[in-house]
C-alpha positions, 0 to 999 in steps of 0.5 A: 689313183684317181685325182679330182681337181676343183676350186680351193673353197672355204671348207678346205682350210683344215686340209689346206693349212698341213700342207701350207706349212709343209710348203714353207718347210720345204722352201725353208721359209716361215710366215706369221700367222697373220699373213697366212690368214691373209693369204688364206682370206685372198684365196677364198675371195671372189675375186682374181686376186689370188686363186687356187686349185686343190687336188684330191684323192679318191677318198676326198683327201686333200692331196695338193694345190696350186695358187696362181694370179693373173697380171698385166704386163708391157709385152702384150695386150693381155695378161699373164697368168704366174703360177706362185704355189705348186705343192702335193703332198709327199706321199702321193708325189709321182701319182699325177697330181702336180701336172693335172693341177698345172694343166686345170690352171693352164686351161682356166687362164687360156679360157680367160683369154690369157697369153701366157703361163709360166712359173718359177722353182728353186734350181735344187727342186729336182723332182719338180723340175722333172715334171716341169721340163715335160710341161713346158720350155725353161726360161732363158731369164734370169731372176733377181730380187731384193726384199724391201 
């Protein structure tokens, strides 16, 4: 299936929202409409705060998204790129959209002079981890978090 990747645009909201809600459901999370709207506004703002790509099928239907941002680090003079969200419509998984989206973010970060590109996922996300293991080496670090 031919897949097109392009930056997320304001006109994508109606198609993006059901995928965003499905992504949250997959991670057993709920966000208020206010947070979703805030996230959306940041994604479509003309800045590098948070950026996004979308994947479209041959009919032009939005089938997936990738959200990412750059950040400073004490370990390098250049910034790193973090892929925060990646989601593909379950009916189109396995068609290559996930890999193409990851590579689009990687290439964007590389062309912007970033020196590392990374992401996290849940241990139980075996399908995604199959793709991720193909694309990158896993980290030896363990993530700890505290909600404040």
